C-alpha positions, -999 to 999 in steps of 0.1 A, spaced: 0 0 -1 14 36 -8 9 65 12 -1 86 -21 -25 75 -48 -41 93 -76 -75 78 -84 -95 97 -104 -89 131 -125 -114 160 -132 -118 186 -162 -120 225 -159 -120 247 -190 -98 223 -209 -73 215 -180 -71 182 -164 -68 180 -126 -54 149 -107 -68 141 -76 -35 133 -50 -48 110 -22 -24 111 9 -32 86 32 -11 96 68 -17 85 103 -51 91 118 -63 113 87 -63 113 49 -62 143 25 -74 148 -14 -57 176 -30 -63 186 -71 -34 194 -90 -21 202 -126 6 184 -146 24 219 -146 23 220 -107 43 190 -108 66 203 -128 69 232 -106 76 214 -78 105 201 -94 118 230 -100 112 242 -67 134 213 -54 162 217 -80 167 254 -66 167 241 -32 188 212 -38 211 238 -56 210 212 -88 197 214 -124 165 201 -136 184 170 -158 203 160 -120 166 157 -105 169 119 -96 131 111 -102 112 118 -134 81 133 -145 62 112 -172 69 130 -208 38 157 -219 28 132 -244 26 131 -281 6 144 -312 -6 106 -316 -15 98 -282 -50 101 -273 -60 123 -241 -75 95 -220 -48 72 -226 -22 101 -217 -43 110 -186 -45 73 -174 -9 68 -180 2 96 -160 -19 89 -129 2 61 -119 37 76 -132 26 106 -111 18 82 -84 49 68 -85 68 100 -88 52 114 -55 56 81 -33 94 83 -46 98 118 -31 81 113 3 102 85 8 133 103 2 148 116 35 167 141 16 131 154 0 100 142 18 102 172 49 112 201 24 86 230 24 77 226 -14 65 191 -8 44 202 20 33 232 2 27 209 -26 5 184 -8 -10 210 13 0 191 45 -6 207 79 23 230 94 36 208 121 37 176 96 66 156 94 72 125 75 90 99 97 107 65 90 79 47 110 54 53 84 71 33 59 79 7 81 47 -12 77 48 -14 39 82 -30 43 100 -2 26 136 -4 28 167 3 7 191 -18 26 193 -46 2 199 -34 -31 224 -34 -58 227 -14 -85 218 -35 -118 238 -13 -146 274 -16 -155 294 16 -151 292 22 -184 251 24 -187 250 48 -155 243 85 -168 244 117 -147 210 119 -131 211 79 -125 246 85 -106 229 111 -83 200 87 -79 216 59 -69 240 79 -46 209 90 -24 199 51 -24 231 40 -10 232 69 16 196 58 29 209 22 28 236 31 50 215 49 74 190 19 77 217 -4 91 208 -22 122 221 -2 150 226 -24 180 256 -33 196 246 -68 201 266 -96 183 234 -100 161 233 -65 149 268 -64 142 268 -93 122 239 -79 101 254 -45 95 286 -61 84 268 -83 61 251 -57 45 277 -37 44 301 -62 24 269 -78 1 253 -43 -7 272 -11 4 307 -18 -8 299 -35 -42 275 1 -48 302 22 -37 326 5 -62 302 5 -89 296 44 -83 333 53 -82 339 35 -115 308 55 -133 322 86 -118 354 81 -137 335 74 -168 312 105 -165 345 125 -161 362 108 -190 335 116 -214 330 152 -204 294 145 -189 307 163 -159 326 193 -153 357 193 -126 337 206 -99 309 180 -104 340 154 -100 355 167 -74 321 174 -52 312 139 -59 345 123 -52 341 138 -19 305 125 -13 318 91 -20 348 97 2 327 105 32 302 74 24 332 48 24 347 66 56 313 66 73 308 30 66 343 18 75 339 41 108 307 24 116 322 -12 111 353 -3 127 340 9 159 316 -20 163 344 -48 156 365 -31 181 339 -27 207 330 -66 199 367 -78 203 369 -58 237 337 -74 249 344 -106 235 380 -111 257 382 -132 286 398 -99 305 368 -79 300 345 -109 310 365 -114 342 368 -75 350 328 -70 343 321 -101 369 343 -84 394 330 -49 391 297 -64 393 303 -85 422 287 -117 406 278 -143 433 283 -181 420 251 -200 414 244 -236 405 236 -226 370 275 -219 364 294 -234 393 301 -265 367 313 -242 338 347 -232 328 356 -200 319 348 -203 282 311 -214 287 310 -192 313 317 -161 286 297 -175 263 264 -178 288 273 -140 295 274 -132 255 240 -148 255 224 -130 283 236 -98 269 223 -106 235 187 -117 248 188 -82 270 198 -63 238 172 -78 219 144 -73 247 157 -37 253 159 -29 214 120 -42 211 108 -20 241 128 11 220 111 6 190 77 3 212 80 31 230 94 52 199 59 40 182 39 49 211 55 84 216 53 88 177 12 82 179 11 105 208 27 132 190 6 127 158 -26 127 180 -13 159 195 -8 176 164 -45 164 155 -60 178 187 -41 209 181 -57 212 143 -94 202 159 -88 230 183 -80 259 157 -110 244 136 -131 246 161 -119 282 172 -127 293 134 -157 278 134 -170 295 165 -156 330 150 -177 323 117 -209 312 142 -204 346 161 -204 363 129 -232 348 116 -250 356 143 -238 396 144 -253 391 106 -286 374 117 -291 401 142 -284 429 115 -309 415 95 -334 413 118 -332 450 129 -333 459 94 -362 437 89 -383 453 119 -374 488 106 -392 477 75 -422 465 89 -424 494 114 
């Protein structure tokens, strides 16, 4: 299920309007937009990002041709524009920019959050670039770079053994191969003159930062894991915590005791992580409800003002009516 769908259209003065349906927590919105409004959105986002229209990672459907009927063109655009908007709101660099919120007419205090997409199973953490370096053009390169950044942000962040292992596997299997392919494609784009020297330098820096962040993430966890898994660390922690010998540990040697402690820590980490997710989800729901209540209060205040204004008008009308009849 997508957050945004375009299920119907309408026409006014020869102009087609697309009904954009937005499904949000606790509410749903519908806004009508012309095709040109989508183009203006792309222009505003490009200005905000400091890139050209050709470098924008998500493309709008073409304007059509003379041989395509209007009904067929509109129907094809409905799906293409829906995919375009869903790609924009899922992009963490774009989803909460003012131009996007203004286009969708979202409340001023609304924010897209990763939790909104969790139930859809949306994840960029497992993707490999299919194209060869020679096939990656200028705009595709930027799109793939953003996907790799998003994939790195979605890596498991826990310090338990399972999380460290999963993060290392994702990096080795997906992140690093994609970075290598982007580096090769960038060299080709530079050699063929598809990008200028400043763009090449900027993108090289972006790849270097991405690679450094990946190495820091894995290296830091590996050092922590080695320290935690050493017998000296386990013995020091046991002494520090003044652990008492029990019947379940009396017959265990140091290696078995260490394994038991690591398993206990792993189970505790998993329980804490599950609890953290539940608390975060509850907090998000609470904040959403709070924002909804504020919006409803504002609507009630405006309604009260309109009722007062209507009452005053009725009083004036009755007074004038009395004058006419008297």
